[in-house]
N, C-alpha and C positions, 0 to 999 in steps of 0.2 A: 458697186456692179452686183447688183439683182441677175441673178442669173436660176434659177429656181419660186417653185409659189413655196414648196418649203421641207423644214429640212425634219424628219422623223425619227424619233427615237423607242425603240419600242423598249422593251422588259430592262433592266438593268437590272436589278437582284441584286445588288454590287460590282457591278461589274463598269470597265472601265472604260468600254470602247466608245460613250458616250465621247472622251473630251478628244476623242479623234476628229471623231465625227466636226462637231463643235466648232477647230481649231481649224476647218481644213476647210466648212463651208459653213459657220458663221455668220460673215460678214456676206455670203451670196445666196440667199434666203430673204423674203419675206417674212415667211416668217418661223418656230421651232418649237414643235410638240412632243414631248416627254409620251409618253401613252400608259408611265404610270409602272405598278409594283416597284417601287426603288431599294428595297430593304429586300428581310431573308435569303438568301443566297442558296445555288446547292452542292454540299460538303462539298462533294465528289468534283469542284470546279477549284476548291483550293481557297474558296472566301472569309472569310471568319464573322460574324456577324458586327463585328469591333471596326476590321474593315471597310461592309460593307456599312457601315451607320457615318464612317471616317466621309468616305465617299458620296455617303449622301449632305453630306455636311457640305463637302466639293460642290454637287450639284445644289444645293439652293443658292449655293455665294452665288456661281454662276448666274441662275436662273433674275438674282434680283437687281444683277447689273446690266439686265436687255430686259426692254417691257418688250421684246417681240417673242420673248419664251413663257408658250402654254405645258404646265403639267397636269396633263390626270392621272387621276385616281385611279389604282386598281386591285384587286380584293385586300393583296397582301400587306398596302394600306388602309384602307378600312379599316380593317379590325383592330392596328395599333391609334388612330384616330379615334376611334366608335367602337370602343372595345367592351359597353354594357346592348351591343344592339346587333353589334355584325357576325357572321360569321364567323369562329376563328381557324386561319387556314393552315395549311402544312407548314414545318420550320417556320414556326411564330419563338419570335424570344421574348420566353421570359427573361431575363438577365437587362434586357438593355427597353424591352417597352417604357418603363417609365421616363426614356429620356428621349425615347424616340416618338414617341405622343407629345412631351414636352418641345419637339421641335417641331414637328409637324402644325400640332397651332399658334404656334410662336411666331411661325415667317411671315414677313413682311409678301412673301408672293404669295395670291390669292392662286385655290386649286382648285380645276376643276371636271366634273362629269364626263364633259366633251369638249370638239371642236369643229366652226365648218366652216364653208367653205369654197366659192365657186369658180372651177373653170371652163373656160370655153364655153359658157350656161350649162353647167356638169357642174350638182349639187353635192359635193361631197362632206361625209360624213366620219369623226376620228372616236372611236374612245377604250378605253379597256380591250373590252372583250367581243365587240359588236351587240346593234340592237335588232333583234331580230322580230323579225315579226309577229312568230304565236305572241309571245315575250308582250311585244309593245299592245299587239292587240289587245291580252288577256286585261292589258293595264291599261288600256286608253281612257277609261274613265278619268285615274288619280292624270293621269299624263300629259293629256289635254294635247295638244297639238303640240307633234314632234318638230321642238327646237331645241340650244344650246342651255336657254334658258330653263325651258322646265326640267328637262333631267339636270340639271345642278339645284332645282327644287327639290329633287328628290331626296335631299341632305337633310331637308330642315326638317326629319324628324315624322312619327305616325306614318298611317299604310303606304303610305308611301317611302318613306325607305325600308318599309320593311320589306318588299317589291325588291332589291335593293339585292337582300341572301335570298331570291331563287335560284334554283338548281336542274338543273337535269339529270337525268338515270346517266346519262356518262360522266356525273363530279359526285355522284353519293348513292353507298350502298344501300341507303332505305325509301329509294323510291326519288322519285320527282315531276314537274312537269316537265313537257316539250322537250324546252329551250328555257336555259338559265338566263340572268338577266345582264346585266347590260357591261356587270364585272363579273361572269360567271362563264360567260357561254363559253363551249369546248364547240371548234374546226370542224366537228365528227359531226355533230348539231343541222350544219350548213349542205351536206355532201347528198343532191342533187335534192335541196329542197329551193324553189322560186324567194329570194331575200330580198325586194325591194321594198325597202317601208318609206309610208308617209312622206316628202317632200325630198329625200337625199335621191342621187342617180350609182351611189356609191361610197361605198361602205372599209375604214381602212383596221384594222386594230389586232394587238395583238393574243399574252395569255395562256393560250397553246404553244408551248412550248416545240416547237418546229428540229428538224435532222442538223442540216443546212442549209436550207433553199428557203425562200417562202412557197405561198401557195396562193395563184393572181389568177383570176377570174375575169367574167367581164363586169360581176358587178359587186364584186366585194376582194378583199389581199388582206390572209391571215404575214403578218412579219414578224413575227417571234422567235430570228432564229440569232438572234448577238448580234446584227449587224445595225447600218442605222440608211434610212432612202434617201432619196429628193425623190420632191412629188415635180414632175417639168411643170412649166407654160400649159406644154399641150396635153395636157392629165396622167401623162405616161409613169410609173413607177421606175422609178431605177438607183439598185441597190451602189450606195458610198463605196 
């Protein structure tokens, strides 16, 4: 029985909370969306890079059994998938980089940059770090109309791909843009800002690790708090 619209899994970083969430709700939702950042665990959590890699392989195996699963890419995935072109992030695992890259490239499960859905006439956009209005406006000529397909096209290389490296002052010591890209934007960039973007009324993203609770506003939600969430048929987020 389909009780919910989406099951949403924010930043994994080697953690296994996604298993309980998919076991309990995997057959009760229309779609399952992972928001990226599968690897590069936090040392203080006691997860080694090797354990994170095995967890990632299990996650890929699960995703390949169900076409309702969408795997989005985060900054901690892109630096393995495109090591020559993407900014290297903290906790990059040089020892495991080759096998991670190999796994990312050979998996039969396609990765995406964004996922879109509609609930009650309201359009939702899901991505790793969120699409800010200023980043989109700055790169509108390259992106075109804001669609999942056009955001996916940024991975194809050239100047479009370079926009994914945009960092804000919150994420670099060397100056930056007003807001970062859809895989780098910090939640602090949104405080007090109007963030409706063309064609979407609501955004759901992770990337900025929060203490215990999500930040949920009228136009966006940051849910990177090591917990899974359900999107109801009424368009509300519900903690698993």
